[in-house]
C-alpha positions, 0 to 999 in steps of 0.5 A: 549468520545471515542467509547470505553467509551460511556455509556451502551445504548448510540449509538456508533460513526460510524466508517468511511468506509476506503478502500485501496488496493495494488497490489500483487508484492510478498514479500514486503520491508521496503519501503512498511512497512513505506509507507503503512503498518504502516499507515494501521495498525493505520487506522484499529484501528479508521476506518472501514477498507477494504484492497484489494489485487488487483490482477486483477490490476496486470494483466494490466502488467503481463497478459503474466506471470499471473501464479505467481500472486496467490502466490504473493497475499499470500506473500503480505497477509503474510507481511500484517499480519506480519506487524500487520494487525489484520483481526478481526479489518479489512477486508482483501480480494482479488479482483478477488474472488468478480465477482461483482467488474468486473461487475460494472467495465463494467457498469461504463465503459459505462458512462466514457468518453474516454478523461477522461481516457487518461488525467490520468497523469501516463497513457502515462508515464507508456506506455513510460516506459513499451512499447506499449504492455501494452496499452490495454483496461484494462490498459486504463480502469485502473482508472474505476476499481480503482473507483469500488474497492472503490465504491463497498465496500461503501468507504468513505475515501481513504488514498493517497499521494499527487501524487495520488490525480489526480487518486482519483479525476477521481474516484470522477468525475466518481461517480458523473457522475453515481449519476447525470444520475441514482440518488445518489447510489454511495458514493463520496470518499474523500482523506485521505492524508497521508505523505508517506515518500520516503524510500531510498534503498541500492543505494540511489534511491527509495526502489524497488525490480525492482532496486534490492535495497530493504530490504525485510520484509522477509530478516533474520538478516544476510541478512539485515546486508549484504545489509546494509553493501553495502549501499550508504552513503554521497559520499563526506565523504571518511574518518571517519574524513571527515565532512559528510552530513547526510541530503543526506545519506540513512543510516541516514534516517533509523537512524531517523526513527529506532533510533530517540532518538540518531539521533541528536547526530548521525548527529553531530558526522557525520558532525564533522567527529567523526562517520565513515560510517562503524560504522554508518551502523552497528549501524543502522542495529542493530536498524532496525533489533531490529524493524523487530524482532517481525514482522519476528516472526509473519511472520514465524508463518503465513508462516508456516500456510498458511491454516490459511491465506487462511481462513483469506482471505476467511472470509474477501472476504465473508464479502467484497463480501456481501457489493459488492453484495448489492451495485451492486444490487442497481446500476443495479436497478438505471440503470433499469437493 
């Protein structure tokens, strides 16, 4: 019997608290939609979801160009709402508007060994990729702030991909250390493994705005069509009649997602040289645009009413801060502060 089906007077099943966040990078793309937002929407139907726009995290790499972060926050939230997140079914909030997060991060930094932070797999990789200028105290302490993001709203489950498990395990270690020292105050979060697809961009690499290969959720139909016309396909299929290899073709990835009923036939026609890349791209563009049409419509409504978006953020942040204040008070009490 589901929660909605419980008889009058019977206690309803408690929804598990789920916490997830995203750094504000401006307008989101189809990779975000398939890799995270669809999952956010599904989780909000069954869980007590807290979704954070992690703007303080953005400062770890954007501390010299922070003026753009505030507008990026709004763009991200508009895309979240356009994708179907219902602010009545989940809590949407901004990290920097909850000062208790920063205070708890300071307190947990007092008990977290530096060696734990230095062993994070991505720490040295990102320094090598971004340069020594990002090797700040805040960058090193990034995992502590991530831990606080989860712990301060009493997150019980965190949706992560397989590659993110080491980061979550570090958060669990920090929580265990705190509870060992001061008593069982913080909840130890569990991983909610999600099958995050590697969404290809127009050049075949992972879709990313930094690669300039992204199809944005905010792109209109004409812009989407233009980008799809430039998409890489199977390099061995030079002519229409050449046999293709759909399993390696970025266009076919989207056919499987947005035109699943015809995917097997499309693959067969491609392999037997009966389907050309130009026709395939045009067909995929029609199905992708059809899927994005209601999302674009919702986005246009929210983009034209940013006051409503700010109201949604204000309400969500107030709800999240109420939880955060109680958590911080319990932590400080346990520490004797």
